C-alpha positions in Angstrom: 3.7 14.8 8.5 6.4 16.9 10.4 6.6 19.3 7.4 8.1 16.4 5.3 6.6 15.9 1.9 7.1 13.9 -1.3 7.8 10.6 0.5 9.9 8.4 -1.7 10.6 5.2 0.3 9.9 3.7 3.7 11.6 0.7 5.4 10.8 -0.8 8.7 13.5 -2.1 11.1 11.8 -4.7 13.4 14.7 -5.0 15.8 14.8 -1.3 16.5 11.0 -0.9 16.1 11.7 2.1 13.8 10.7 3.4 10.4 13.2 5.0 8.1 11.6 7.4 5.6 13.3 9.1 2.6 11.6 12.3 1.4 12.3 14.9 -1.2 11.0 18.0 0.6 11.2 19.5 4.1 9.4 22.7 4.9 9.0 23.3 1.1 12.7 22.9 0.4 13.9 20.3 -2.1 16.7 17.9 -1.0 17.4 14.5 0.3 15.9 14.0 3.8 15.8 10.9 5.8 14.0 10.7 9.1 13.9 7.9 11.7 10.6 7.4 13.5 10.0 5.2 16.6 6.9 3.1 16.0 5.8 3.7 19.6 6.2 7.5 19.5 5.8 8.9 15.9 5.7 12.5 17.2 9.3 12.2 18.3 11.5 11.9 15.2 15.0 12.8 14.2 16.8 13.5 10.9 19.4 11.0 9.9 20.1 12.9 6.7 19.2 16.5 6.0 20.7 17.7 2.7 19.0 20.6 0.9 20.2 20.7 -2.7 17.4 22.0 -4.9 17.1 18.8 -7.0 14.4 16.2 -7.2 15.2 12.6 -6.4 13.6 9.5 -7.8 14.0 5.7 -8.0 14.7 5.5 -4.3 15.5 2.1 -2.8 16.4 1.2 0.8 17.5 -2.0 2.3 18.7 -3.0 5.8 21.7 -5.3 5.7 22.6 -7.1 8.9 25.9 -8.4 7.6 25.3 -12.1 7.5 27.3 -14.6 9.5 30.7 -12.8 9.0 29.7 -9.5 10.5 27.4 -10.3 13.5 26.2 -7.2 15.3 26.8 -4.8 12.3 23.8 -3.4 10.6 23.7 -0.9 7.7 21.0 1.0 5.9 21.7 1.1 2.2 20.0 3.9 0.3 20.2 4.3 -3.5 18.6 7.1 -5.5 18.8 9.0 -8.7 19.2 12.8 -8.8 17.0 14.3 -11.5 18.7 16.6 -14.1 22.2 15.9 -12.8 22.1 12.3 -14.1 23.8 10.8 -11.1 22.9 7.6 -9.2 23.9 7.8 -5.6 24.4 5.0 -3.1 24.8 5.7 0.6 25.7 3.1 3.3 24.9 4.2 6.9 25.8 2.3 10.0 22.6 1.8 12.2 23.8 -0.8 14.6 22.4 -0.6 18.1 
């Protein structure tokens, strides 16, 4: 799919009708790659993250946080993953509000 391999996690945003996909390879290169796909046009995609770094990633989790009652209108995508052989656990928070 779009030269993206080793899919690690998928989350669906119903309000934006989009999928967020984290993968470990793009065009054969290791790294941390996240793409956003519109459910109505999966051939048109864009990278939200494209970090080649020559390391495998594992234990990927993603969650969409809409901020609750205090933060109406704010929406974040939270991504957590482990980088293999470096022994780091990374947490990213990305603003995805409309």
